[in-house]
C-alpha atoms as a printed R data frame, in Angstrom:
   type eleno elety resid chain resno       x      y       z
1  ATOM     1    CA   MET     A     1  16.113 64.805 -22.792
2  ATOM     2    CA   VAL     A     2  12.624 65.711 -24.092
3  ATOM     3    CA   LEU     A     3  10.699 68.481 -22.371
4  ATOM     4    CA   ARG     A     4   6.938 68.106 -22.713
5  ATOM     5    CA   ASP     A     5   4.887 71.279 -23.212
6  ATOM     6    CA   ALA     A     6   1.509 69.882 -24.245
7  ATOM     7    CA   ALA     A     7  -0.280 66.603 -23.579
8  ATOM     8    CA   ALA     A     8  -3.604 64.901 -24.237
9  ATOM     9    CA   VAL     A     9  -5.272 61.518 -23.911
10 ATOM    10    CA   ASP     A    10  -8.070 59.922 -25.927
11 ATOM    11    CA   ILE     A    11 -11.005 57.754 -24.881
12 ATOM    12    CA   ALA     A    12  -9.893 54.587 -26.668
13 ATOM    13    CA   ASP     A    13  -9.355 51.300 -24.864
14 ATOM    14    CA   PRO     A    14  -6.445 51.129 -24.172
15 ATOM    15    CA   VAL     A    15  -6.047 54.877 -23.709
16 ATOM    16    CA   GLY     A    16  -3.886 56.745 -26.218
17 ATOM    17    CA   VAL     A    17  -1.426 59.276 -24.802
18 ATOM    18    CA   TYR     A    18   0.064 62.126 -26.859
19 ATOM    19    CA   PHE     A    19   2.494 64.938 -26.124
20 ATOM    20    CA   GLY     A    20   4.206 67.750 -27.982
21 ATOM    21    CA   THR     A    21   7.532 69.469 -27.436
22 ATOM    22    CA   ARG     A    22   9.104 72.875 -28.014
23 ATOM    23    CA   GLY     A    23  11.474 71.013 -30.307
24 ATOM    24    CA   GLY     A    24   8.595 70.577 -32.781
25 ATOM    25    CA   GLU     A    25   7.792 66.904 -32.278
26 ATOM    26    CA   VAL     A    26   4.549 65.142 -31.375
27 ATOM    27    CA   TYR     A    27   4.751 61.682 -29.823
28 ATOM    28    CA   GLY     A    28   1.942 59.174 -29.434
29 ATOM    29    CA   SER     A    29   1.316 55.983 -27.495
30 ATOM    30    CA   ALA     A    30  -1.420 53.457 -28.243
31 ATOM    31    CA   ASP     A    31  -0.654 51.422 -25.111
32 ATOM    32    CA   GLU     A    32  -1.370 53.832 -22.252
33 ATOM    33    CA   GLY     A    33   2.147 55.291 -22.339
34 ATOM    34    CA   ALA     A    34   4.156 52.069 -22.197
35 ATOM    35    CA   THR     A    35   5.819 52.913 -25.530
36 ATOM    36    CA   PHE     A    36   5.851 56.044 -27.708
37 ATOM    37    CA   ARG     A    37   6.541 56.744 -31.373
38 ATOM    38    CA   THR     A    38   7.026 60.005 -33.246
39 ATOM    39    CA   VAL     A    39   3.742 61.087 -34.850
40 ATOM    40    CA   ALA     A    40   5.003 64.364 -36.372
41 ATOM    41    CA   ALA     A    41   8.333 66.196 -36.544
42 ATOM    42    CA   HIS     A    42   9.875 69.415 -37.853
43 ATOM    43    CA   LEU     A    43   6.983 71.541 -36.551
44 ATOM    44    CA   PRO     A    44   7.186 74.878 -34.767
45 ATOM    45    CA   ASP     A    45   6.973 74.770 -30.952
46 ATOM    46    CA   VAL     A    46   4.065 72.474 -30.034
47 ATOM    47    CA   LEU     A    47   2.203 74.217 -27.222
48 ATOM    48    CA   CYS     A    48  -1.181 72.474 -27.537
49 ATOM    49    CA   VAL     A    49  -2.164 68.880 -28.340
50 ATOM    50    CA   ARG     A    50  -5.697 67.519 -28.697
51 ATOM    51    CA   ALA     A    51  -6.754 63.921 -29.188
52 ATOM    52    CA   ALA     A    52  -9.902 62.370 -30.607
53 ATOM    53    CA   VAL     A    53 -11.107 58.912 -31.520
54 ATOM    54    CA   ILE     A    54 -12.487 58.801 -35.052
55 ATOM    55    CA   GLU     A    55 -14.809 55.902 -35.752
56 ATOM    56    CA   SER     A    56 -15.603 54.793 -39.278
């Protein structure tokens, strides 16, 4: 079981969804939350997550 402590969404289309855990992982979804993958691991407690769309 994963307990979410922080979450954010971006303004992309489709919307990206991200959340962090006290277990030190950050998960991200590029399909509005249908599927998630680990974005970062082995971090301290993740209590805040922010998302941004960076255009090149």
